[in-house]
matplotlib code that plots the C-alpha trace (Angstrom):
import matplotlib.pyplot as plt

x = [3.2, 2.7, -1.1, -0.7, 1.9, -0.4, -3.3, -1.1, 0.1, -3.4, -4.5, -1.6, -2.4, -6.0, -4.8, -2.6, -5.4, -8.1, -6.5, -3.0, -1.3, -2.4, -0.7, 2.5, 2.4, 1.7, 4.5, 7.0, 6.3, 6.4, 9.7, 11.3, 10.1, 11.5, 14.9, 15.2, 14.2, 16.7, 19.4, 18.7, 18.6, 21.9, 23.5, 22.1, 22.9, 26.1, 26.2, 22.9, 23.9, 27.3, 25.4, 22.7, 25.1, 27.5, 24.6, 23.6, 27.1, 27.1, 23.9, 25.4, 28.6, 26.5, 24.3, 27.0, 26.6, 30.2, 32.8, 36.3, 37.9, 35.4, 33.3, 29.6, 28.1, 25.5, 23.4, 23.4, 22.5, 19.6, 18.4, 18.6, 16.6, 14.0, 13.6, 13.4, 10.8, 8.8, 8.6, 7.6, 4.6, 3.9, 3.7, 0.5, -1.2, -1.3, -4.4, -4.8, -1.1, 0.3, 3.7, 5.0, 4.9, 7.7, 9.8, 9.3, 10.6, 13.6, 14.7, 14.3, 16.1, 19.1, 19.3, 19.1, 21.5, 24.1, 24.0, 24.5, 27.5, 29.1, 28.7, 29.7, 33.0, 33.7, 32.9, 31.0, 27.4, 28.5, 30.3, 27.1, 25.0, 27.6, 27.2, 23.4, 22.0, 23.2, 21.6, 19.1, 17.4, 16.2, 16.2, 14.3, 11.3, 11.2, 11.3, 8.6, 6.4, 6.9, 6.2, 3.1, 1.9, 2.3, 0.3, -2.4, -2.6, -2.9, -5.8, -7.6, -7.0, -8.2, -11.4, -11.8, -11.6, -13.9, -16.6, -15.9, -15.8, -16.0, -14.1, -11.5, -8.4, -8.1, -7.9, -5.7, -3.2, -3.0, -2.5, 0.3, 2.0, 1.9, 3.4, 6.2, 7.1, 6.7, 8.0, 9.8, 11.9, 13.3, 14.1, 16.0, 18.0, 19.2, 19.9, 22.0, 24.1, 24.8, 25.5, 28.0, 29.8, 29.2, 28.7, 32.2, 33.9, 32.0, 32.8, 36.5, 36.3, 35.0, 36.6]
y = [30.8, 27.1, 27.2, 29.0, 26.5, 23.6, 25.2, 25.7, 22.1, 20.8, 22.9, 21.6, 18.0, 18.5, 19.9, 16.8, 14.3, 16.0, 15.7, 17.1, 14.0, 12.0, 14.5, 14.2, 10.4, 10.6, 13.3, 11.2, 8.1, 10.0, 11.6, 8.2, 6.6, 9.5, 9.4, 5.7, 6.3, 9.2, 7.0, 4.3, 6.9, 8.3, 4.8, 4.0, 7.4, 8.7, 11.9, 13.2, 13.5, 15.1, 17.9, 18.4, 18.4, 20.8, 23.3, 22.7, 23.4, 26.7, 27.7, 26.7, 28.7, 31.8, 31.4, 32.5, 29.2, 28.1, 30.4, 31.0, 28.2, 25.7, 25.5, 26.2, 29.4, 28.2, 31.3, 31.3, 27.6, 28.2, 31.3, 29.4, 26.5, 28.8, 30.5, 27.2, 25.7, 29.0, 29.1, 25.4, 26.3, 29.7, 28.0, 26.4, 29.8, 29.4, 27.3, 24.2, 23.6, 22.1, 23.8, 22.2, 18.9, 20.3, 21.0, 17.4, 16.3, 18.6, 17.8, 14.0, 14.2, 15.9, 13.4, 10.4, 11.7, 12.6, 9.0, 7.9, 10.2, 8.8, 5.2, 6.0, 7.4, 4.4, 6.1, 4.1, 4.8, 4.9, 8.2, 9.5, 8.6, 10.1, 13.4, 13.2, 11.4, 13.5, 16.8, 15.0, 13.4, 17.0, 18.7, 16.1, 15.9, 19.8, 19.7, 17.0, 19.0, 22.1, 20.3, 18.6, 21.9, 23.5, 20.7, 20.8, 24.6, 24.4, 21.9, 24.3, 27.3, 25.4, 24.4, 28.0, 29.3, 26.6, 26.7, 30.0, 28.3, 30.9, 30.7, 28.1, 30.2, 32.0, 28.9, 27.2, 30.1, 29.8, 26.1, 26.4, 29.2, 27.0, 24.2, 26.4, 28.0, 24.9, 22.1, 23.3, 26.1, 24.0, 21.2, 23.6, 25.1, 21.6, 20.7, 23.8, 23.4, 19.7, 20.3, 23.1, 21.4, 17.6, 16.5, 17.8, 15.9, 12.7, 13.0, 13.1, 9.5, 8.2, 10.4]
z = [28.3, 28.7, 28.3, 24.9, 23.7, 24.6, 22.8, 19.7, 19.8, 20.2, 17.2, 15.2, 16.1, 14.9, 11.6, 11.1, 12.0, 9.9, 6.5, 6.2, 7.6, 4.6, 2.3, 4.3, 3.8, 0.1, -0.4, 1.5, -0.6, -3.9, -2.8, -2.0, -5.2, -7.3, -5.5, -6.4, -10.0, -10.3, -8.9, -11.4, -14.2, -13.0, -13.1, -16.6, -18.1, -16.4, -18.4, -17.0, -13.3, -14.3, -16.2, -13.6, -10.6, -12.4, -12.7, -9.1, -7.9, -9.7, -7.9, -4.5, -5.3, -6.1, -3.0, -0.4, 1.5, 1.0, 2.6, 1.1, 3.2, 1.8, 5.0, 5.2, 6.6, 9.1, 8.9, 5.1, 5.1, 7.4, 5.5, 2.2, 3.5, 5.1, 1.7, -0.1, 2.2, 2.3, -1.5, -1.6, 0.5, -1.2, -4.7, -3.4, -3.6, -7.4, -8.1, -10.4, -11.5, -8.3, -8.6, -5.3, -7.1, -9.3, -6.2, -5.1, -8.5, -8.4, -4.9, -5.2, -8.6, -7.1, -4.2, -6.5, -9.1, -6.4, -5.3, -8.9, -9.3, -6.2, -7.3, -11.0, -9.6, -7.5, -4.2, -1.6, -1.0, 2.7, 2.0, 0.3, 3.3, 5.7, 3.7, 3.6, 6.7, 9.7, 8.6, 6.3, 9.3, 10.1, 6.7, 4.7, 7.1, 7.0, 3.2, 3.0, 5.4, 3.3, 0.0, 1.4, 2.8, -0.6, -2.3, 0.4, 0.1, -3.7, -3.3, -0.9, -3.1, -6.1, -4.2, -3.1, -6.7, -8.1, -5.4, -3.7, -0.3, 2.5, 5.8, 4.7, 4.0, 7.3, 9.5, 6.9, 7.0, 10.8, 10.6, 8.0, 10.0, 13.2, 11.2, 9.8, 13.2, 15.4, 13.1, 10.0, 11.5, 14.4, 12.0, 9.7, 12.6, 13.6, 10.0, 9.3, 12.5, 11.7, 8.0, 8.9, 11.8, 11.9, 8.2, 7.0, 9.8, 9.0, 5.3, 6.1, 7.4, 4.1, 1.4]

ax = plt.figure().add_subplot(projection="3d")
ax.plot(x, y, z, "-o")
ax.set_aspect("equal")
plt.show()
């Protein structure tokens, strides 16, 4: 019960303080910088975001997230986000090539380009933020936690392959599982509910 939960939270706190927290900070900064750069690129070269977002919309249409009436399926949203964050971490099992960094690039690119499309079409950035911020407050931290976990995992796996360090991977898997269950999953639940029920209502005020 409560004692077990406190023990898990303590272990998670130690994991953050030891080294992982630094990776979260670096990932968040890189993400923000890339969003801004993607926005600038989208403003300078308007054809780029139109092409990229057209492809993105096709992926969304095939994912089952959007229902026939145009509303979001909250369970499909949640499942899709759990898969995306899970893969962002799992890519870290491949040593040396830091695949989670590619996920950082793709996600930040989409956010920045979407903002560019809004402004290029004469739509206020307020409308963009109304569509992003309510669920993004929960979804973006979950994504950054997952991406930084993937990069941290890749570094540890790379060290393991290079130096054959013993006794590292077991505790790390426990820490990452704790993080996923206690931080990422609750954030994604909140994000899916808000994106399905709150964000569409807010967008109606601006569009």
